[in-house]
C-alpha positions as a Python dict, from the first residue, in 0.01 Angstrom:
ca = {
    (1, 'X'): (0, 0, 0),
    (2, 'X'): (-6, -320, -181),
    (3, 'X'): (209, -229, -525),
    (4, 'X'): (26, -360, -801),
    (5, 'X'): (95, -703, -1009),
    (6, 'X'): (352, -727, -1264),
    (7, 'X'): (244, -813, -1598),
    (8, 'X'): (469, -1068, -1741),
    (9, 'X'): (458, -1040, -2097),
    (10, 'X'): (575, -1313, -2324),
    (11, 'X'): (783, -1257, -2604),
    (12, 'X'): (519, -1270, -2871),
    (13, 'X'): (306, -1034, -2683),
    (14, 'X'): (621, -767, -2671),
    (15, 'X'): (688, -808, -3036),
    (16, 'X'): (294, -794, -3130),
    (17, 'X'): (294, -444, -2957),
    (18, 'X'): (614, -337, -3120),
    (19, 'X'): (475, -439, -3435),
    (20, 'X'): (118, -289, -3398),
    (21, 'X'): (258, 68, -3323),
    (22, 'X'): (506, 40, -3584),
    (23, 'X'): (258, -51, -3893),
    (24, 'X'): (19, 179, -3730),
    (25, 'X'): (314, 459, -3745),
    (26, 'X'): (519, 360, -4046),
    (27, 'X'): (288, 175, -4311),
    (28, 'X'): (-87, 276, -4229),
    (29, 'X'): (-160, 572, -4452),
    (30, 'X'): (208, 625, -4560),
    (31, 'X'): (298, 287, -4778),
    (32, 'X'): (-58, 129, -4756),
    (33, 'X'): (-377, 299, -4834),
    (34, 'X'): (-564, 106, -4608),
    (35, 'X'): (-486, -52, -4229),
    (36, 'X'): (-319, -354, -4187),
    (37, 'X'): (-424, -622, -3946),
    (38, 'X'): (-314, -567, -3588),
    (39, 'X'): (-206, -850, -3345),
    (40, 'X'): (-397, -678, -3068),
    (41, 'X'): (-717, -637, -3192),
    (42, 'X'): (-808, -359, -2930),
    (43, 'X'): (-504, -168, -3055),
    (44, 'X'): (-597, 227, -3095),
    (45, 'X'): (-432, 430, -3347),
    (46, 'X'): (-186, 709, -3290),
    (47, 'X'): (-337, 946, -3556),
    (48, 'X'): (-171, 1277, -3397),
    (49, 'X'): (133, 1176, -3548),
    (50, 'X'): (55, 1110, -3919),
    (51, 'X'): (171, 1432, -4086),
    (52, 'X'): (532, 1408, -3903),
    (53, 'X'): (566, 1086, -4003),
    (54, 'X'): (549, 1116, -4357),
    (55, 'X'): (799, 1406, -4368),
    (56, 'X'): (1033, 1202, -4162),
    (57, 'X'): (1004, 932, -4416),
    (58, 'X'): (999, 1165, -4722),
    (59, 'X'): (1292, 1401, -4623),
    (60, 'X'): (1516, 1177, -4434),
    (61, 'X'): (1455, 797, -4498),
    (62, 'X'): (1388, 841, -4870),
    (63, 'X'): (1594, 1148, -4955),
    (64, 'X'): (1894, 1114, -4738),
    (65, 'X'): (1857, 769, -4645),
    (66, 'X'): (1972, 852, -4294),
    (67, 'X'): (1808, 571, -4097),
    (68, 'X'): (1978, 645, -3745),
    (69, 'X'): (1860, 1027, -3780),
    (70, 'X'): (1504, 902, -3868),
    (71, 'X'): (1488, 683, -3583),
    (72, 'X'): (1600, 973, -3361),
    (73, 'X'): (1318, 1181, -3492),
    (74, 'X'): (1063, 913, -3476),
    (75, 'X'): (1129, 834, -3125),
    (76, 'X'): (1091, 1202, -3020),
    (77, 'X'): (734, 1180, -3156),
    (78, 'X'): (461, 1160, -2862),
    (79, 'X'): (304, 818, -2940),
    (80, 'X'): (652, 647, -3017),
    (81, 'X'): (869, 845, -2720),
    (82, 'X'): (565, 711, -2482),
    (83, 'X'): (595, 377, -2574),
    (84, 'X'): (977, 369, -2575),
    (85, 'X'): (1005, 500, -2218),
    (86, 'X'): (753, 270, -2106),
    (87, 'X'): (1012, -43, -2195),
    (88, 'X'): (1147, -163, -1905),
    (89, 'X'): (1504, -282, -2026),
    (90, 'X'): (1775, -165, -2218),
    (91, 'X'): (1704, -536, -2424),
    (92, 'X'): (1364, -438, -2490),
    (93, 'X'): (1462, -89, -2633),
    (94, 'X'): (1712, -229, -2861),
    (95, 'X'): (1441, -520, -2977),
    (96, 'X'): (1184, -219, -3047),
    (97, 'X'): (1453, -9, -3235),
    (98, 'X'): (1584, -302, -3493),
    (99, 'X'): (1206, -377, -3550),
    (100, 'X'): (1167, -33, -3622),
    (101, 'X'): (1445, -56, -3854),
    (102, 'X'): (1287, -358, -4028),
    (103, 'X'): (1016, -97, -4136),
    (104, 'X'): (1227, 174, -4215),
    (105, 'X'): (1434, -13, -4453),
    (106, 'X'): (1109, -76, -4701),
    (107, 'X'): (1136, 310, -4781),
    (108, 'X'): (1507, 281, -4901),
    (109, 'X'): (1541, 338, -5294),
    (110, 'X'): (1684, 2, -5299),
    (111, 'X'): (1412, -258, -5136),
    (112, 'X'): (1266, -462, -5372),
    (113, 'X'): (899, -462, -5276),
    (114, 'X'): (638, -215, -5168),
    (115, 'X'): (278, -306, -5003),
    (116, 'X'): (-32, -337, -5183),
    (117, 'X'): (-380, -417, -5108),
    (118, 'X'): (-583, -729, -5209),
    (119, 'X'): (-924, -884, -5149),
    (120, 'X'): (-810, -1226, -5314),
    (121, 'X'): (-779, -1405, -5030),
    (122, 'X'): (-1098, -1260, -4835),
    (123, 'X'): (-1320, -1202, -5111),
    (124, 'X'): (-1438, -875, -4912),
    (125, 'X'): (-1197, -722, -4654),
    (126, 'X'): (-876, -532, -4814),
    (127, 'X'): (-583, -715, -4684),
    (128, 'X'): (-206, -603, -4752),
    (129, 'X'): (0, -807, -4991),
    (130, 'X'): (354, -768, -5095),
    (131, 'X'): (426, -661, -5453),
    (132, 'X'): (767, -666, -5609),
    (133, 'X'): (905, -337, -5748),
    (134, 'X'): (1242, -475, -5899),
    (135, 'X'): (1323, -756, -6141),
    (136, 'X'): (1404, -1041, -5873),
    (137, 'X'): (1634, -1325, -5992),
    (138, 'X'): (1551, -1710, -5873),
    (139, 'X'): (1776, -1768, -5577),
    (140, 'X'): (1816, -1409, -5464),
    (141, 'X'): (1732, -1292, -5124),
    (142, 'X'): (1463, -1050, -5171),
    (143, 'X'): (1589, -685, -5032),
    (144, 'X'): (1449, -561, -4737),
    (145, 'X'): (1177, -848, -4704),
    (146, 'X'): (1278, -995, -4356),
    (147, 'X'): (1115, -1022, -3995),
    (148, 'X'): (1118, -1222, -3692),
    (149, 'X'): (941, -1513, -3550),
    (150, 'X'): (845, -1645, -3222),
    (151, 'X'): (727, -1963, -3099),
    (152, 'X'): (366, -1960, -2940),
    (153, 'X'): (235, -2107, -2670),
    (154, 'X'): (-63, -2348, -2672),
    (155, 'X'): (-279, -2045, -2478),
    (156, 'X'): (-147, -1800, -2750),
    (157, 'X'): (-246, -2045, -3030),
    (158, 'X'): (-561, -2062, -2858),
    (159, 'X'): (-625, -1671, -2797),
    (160, 'X'): (-544, -1606, -3181),
    (161, 'X'): (-780, -1873, -3300),
    (162, 'X'): (-1042, -1714, -3075),
    (163, 'X'): (-980, -1397, -3189),
    (164, 'X'): (-946, -1529, -3547),
    (165, 'X'): (-590, -1337, -3601),
    (166, 'X'): (-359, -1660, -3716),
    (167, 'X'): (-283, -1474, -4004),
    (168, 'X'): (62, -1489, -3989),
    (169, 'X'): (122, -1832, -3842),
    (170, 'X'): (342, -2098, -3951),
    (171, 'X'): (409, -2474, -3854),
    (172, 'X'): (770, -2539, -3849),
    (173, 'X'): (956, -2869, -3864),
    (174, 'X'): (1275, -2736, -3744),
    (175, 'X'): (1121, -2772, -3327),
    (176, 'X'): (749, -2864, -3435),
    (177, 'X'): (623, -2578, -3314),
    (178, 'X'): (411, -2312, -3434),
    (179, 'X'): (554, -1950, -3492),
    (180, 'X'): (428, -1636, -3543),
    (181, 'X'): (587, -1391, -3803),
    (182, 'X'): (633, -1043, -3742),
    (183, 'X'): (792, -751, -3931),
    (184, 'X'): (729, -745, -4361),
    (185, 'X'): (716, -1108, -4391),
    (186, 'X'): (415, -1135, -4197),
    (187, 'X'): (233, -950, -4499),
    (188, 'X'): (354, -1228, -4723),
    (189, 'X'): (17, -1407, -4881),
    (190, 'X'): (-13, -1814, -4899),
    (191, 'X'): (7, -1943, -5276),
    (192, 'X'): (43, -2296, -5350),
    (193, 'X'): (238, -2173, -5685),
    (194, 'X'): (457, -1984, -5463),
    (195, 'X'): (731, -1779, -5636),
    (196, 'X'): (943, -1729, -5271),
    (197, 'X'): (1039, -1925, -4978),
    (198, 'X'): (1085, -1798, -4623),
    (199, 'X'): (1422, -1897, -4490),
    (200, 'X'): (1558, -1878, -4143),
    (201, 'X'): (1832, -1662, -4025),
    (202, 'X'): (2000, -1675, -3714),
    (203, 'X'): (1801, -1817, -3418),
    (204, 'X'): (1454, -1612, -3510),
    (205, 'X'): (1511, -1406, -3803),
    (206, 'X'): (1329, -1475, -4124),
    (207, 'X'): (1439, -1360, -4484),
    (208, 'X'): (1285, -1427, -4802),
    (209, 'X'): (1476, -1612, -5108),
    (210, 'X'): (1294, -1603, -5489),
    (211, 'X'): (1191, -1952, -5577),
    (212, 'X'): (1183, -1817, -5946),
    (213, 'X'): (1187, -1536, -6136),
    (214, 'X'): (946, -1256, -6032),
    (215, 'X'): (860, -998, -6245),
    (216, 'X'): (829, -617, -6141),
    (217, 'X'): (434, -594, -6018),
    (218, 'X'): (405, -938, -5959),
    (219, 'X'): (289, -1038, -5602),
    (220, 'X'): (540, -1205, -5373),
    (221, 'X'): (408, -1507, -5224),
    (222, 'X'): (502, -1826, -4997),
    (223, 'X'): (374, -2144, -4895),
    (224, 'X'): (290, -2212, -4539),
    (225, 'X'): (327, -2553, -4466),
    (226, 'X'): (507, -2794, -4223),
    (227, 'X'): (857, -2910, -4301),
    (228, 'X'): (923, -2582, -4487),
    (229, 'X'): (1178, -2491, -4305),
}
């Protein structure tokens, strides 16, 4: 019998899959009242784990600040267990768990922001935004507001444009390439009078630095333009 063809997914596609299930499990209906936009437009939600997730976030992350235990309990839930077991290599499993930690961090008491909704940028649909929940001083790194970026191929760019899914795309002068943002940073909205700046950390990490003092309840925004980082 001829074995099925191996499907080779790009780094962007892998991170897109990680981000979709993690925002579905850890953000939608938990910290955000609506549903954040997904990288894969055909993603199907794992609704059956919702109450268990809320209990883990409340009792293990918020109350006890025990992220390793929270990860262990979450990975035992049917949807995340199945997803994790389908990852082929130790490197993929490690990448997935590191990405999970980025989203778990937003529930820690010292996290500097929270998710909110806005229709300001679309005029109709309700989209995610990032709101400060602490006073943030100019020049400071915004606690827990981090992510990762992947350089996209031309085919991936064309696919995103075709799907109208280019909401987290940035053009960088460092390697003159188009990158896609994943993690909490991808929900930062663009503003010409932005109060924060995306800043690279390591080979592919992203953090956010305040470019002026940010008040409690103020939306945290950045400017997406070439030469930005």
